[in-house]
C-alpha positions as CSV (number, residue, x, y, z in Angstrom):
1,M,133.7,21.8,-50.3
2,L,136.3,20.2,-48.0
3,R,139.0,21.0,-50.6
4,N,137.9,24.6,-50.6
5,L,137.9,24.7,-46.9
6,L,141.4,23.2,-46.7
7,V,142.7,25.8,-49.3
8,I,141.2,28.6,-47.2
9,I,142.8,27.3,-44.0
10,A,146.1,26.9,-45.7
11,A,145.9,30.5,-47.0
12,V,145.1,31.9,-43.6
13,A,147.9,29.8,-42.0
14,L,150.4,31.1,-44.6
15,A,149.3,34.7,-44.0
16,G,149.5,34.5,-40.2
17,C,147.4,36.4,-37.7
18,Q,149.5,39.6,-37.2
19,E,148.7,42.8,-39.2
20,S,152.2,43.0,-40.6
21,Q,152.0,39.5,-42.0
22,Y,148.6,40.3,-43.5
23,Q,150.1,43.2,-45.4
24,E,152.8,41.0,-46.8
25,S,150.5,38.2,-47.8
26,K,147.8,40.4,-49.2
27,I,144.8,38.1,-48.8
28,R,142.0,39.5,-50.8
29,V,138.5,38.0,-51.0
30,L,136.2,39.0,-53.8
31,I,132.6,38.3,-52.7
32,G,129.3,37.9,-54.6
33,A,130.3,38.3,-58.2
34,T,129.1,36.2,-61.1
35,L,132.2,34.5,-62.4
36,I,133.0,33.3,-65.8
37,T,136.1,31.1,-65.6
38,S,136.9,30.9,-69.3
39,P,135.3,31.9,-72.6
40,G,132.2,29.8,-73.2
41,A,132.0,28.5,-69.6
42,P,128.7,28.9,-67.8
43,P,128.4,31.7,-65.3
44,R,128.8,30.8,-61.7
45,E,126.7,33.1,-59.5
46,D,127.4,34.5,-56.0
47,T,131.0,33.3,-55.9
48,I,133.9,33.9,-53.6
49,L,137.5,34.2,-54.9
50,V,140.4,34.0,-52.4
51,I,143.6,35.6,-53.7
52,V,146.8,35.3,-51.8
53,G,149.6,37.5,-53.1
54,N,149.3,37.3,-56.9
55,T,147.6,33.9,-57.1
56,I,144.0,32.6,-56.9
57,R,143.9,30.2,-54.0
58,G,140.2,29.4,-53.8
59,I,137.0,29.7,-55.8
60,G,133.6,28.6,-54.6
61,S,130.0,29.5,-53.8
62,R,129.5,32.0,-51.1
63,S,127.2,29.6,-49.3
64,D,129.9,26.9,-49.2
65,M,133.2,28.8,-48.7
66,P,134.4,30.5,-45.6
67,V,135.9,34.0,-45.8
68,P,139.4,34.1,-44.2
69,Q,139.7,36.4,-41.2
70,N,142.3,39.3,-41.6
71,S,141.5,39.6,-45.3
72,E,140.7,42.5,-47.5
73,R,137.1,42.0,-48.6
74,V,135.6,43.4,-51.7
75,D,131.8,43.3,-52.3
76,L,131.2,42.6,-56.0
77,Q,127.6,41.7,-55.8
78,G,125.9,42.6,-59.1
79,K,129.3,42.6,-61.0
80,W,130.8,40.0,-63.4
81,V,134.4,38.8,-63.1
82,V,136.3,37.4,-66.1
83,S,140.0,36.7,-66.8
84,A,142.0,39.8,-67.8
85,G,144.6,37.6,-69.6
86,E,145.0,34.4,-71.5
87,T,144.6,32.0,-68.6
88,A,141.4,30.7,-67.1
89,V,140.2,32.0,-63.7
90,A,141.2,28.9,-61.7
91,E,143.0,28.0,-58.5
92,G,146.7,28.2,-58.8
93,Q,146.5,30.7,-61.7
94,P,147.6,34.4,-61.6
95,A,145.0,36.8,-60.2
96,S,144.6,38.9,-63.4
97,L,140.9,39.8,-63.5
98,N,138.5,42.2,-65.0
99,V,135.4,43.3,-63.1
100,L,132.4,44.3,-65.4
101,D,129.1,45.9,-64.7
102,H,127.3,43.6,-67.2
103,P,127.7,40.1,-68.7
104,P,130.6,40.0,-71.1
105,S,129.7,40.5,-74.7
106,G,132.8,38.9,-76.3
107,G,134.2,42.2,-77.6
108,D,136.6,44.6,-76.0
109,E,135.2,45.1,-72.5
110,K,135.9,48.2,-70.5
111,P,136.2,47.0,-66.9
112,V,135.0,49.0,-63.9
113,R,138.0,47.5,-62.0
114,R,141.0,45.6,-63.1
115,M,143.3,43.4,-61.1
116,V,146.8,42.3,-62.4
117,A,149.0,40.0,-60.4
118,G,146.8,40.4,-57.4
119,N,146.9,44.2,-57.4
120,W,144.0,46.6,-58.2
121,L,144.9,49.0,-61.1
122,Q,141.7,50.9,-61.0
């Protein structure tokens, strides 16, 4: 938990407190989703993902991880988040994610939202 807190503090420090700096850093926080970090990994419920720019900077439980101020917050309660690429969903990895309405079935999933390099495509 201390490591997650330090990551969040660092992300906020990098982003600064002014609105123009926020827009440049693009801190996004995905809140409440069930996360599957890689194929075959157990689901992690009620998570927070902190994304700074195009990189995942923090992953944790909503109960243990603070939400950075001056961040764009996206409520994903009831949704599932999985990798949209070949890499696992992990700190330091690119923020390429699929948001699903249901648990992944292993086939081609049609996401309700898709994030590539930290930017929402839909």
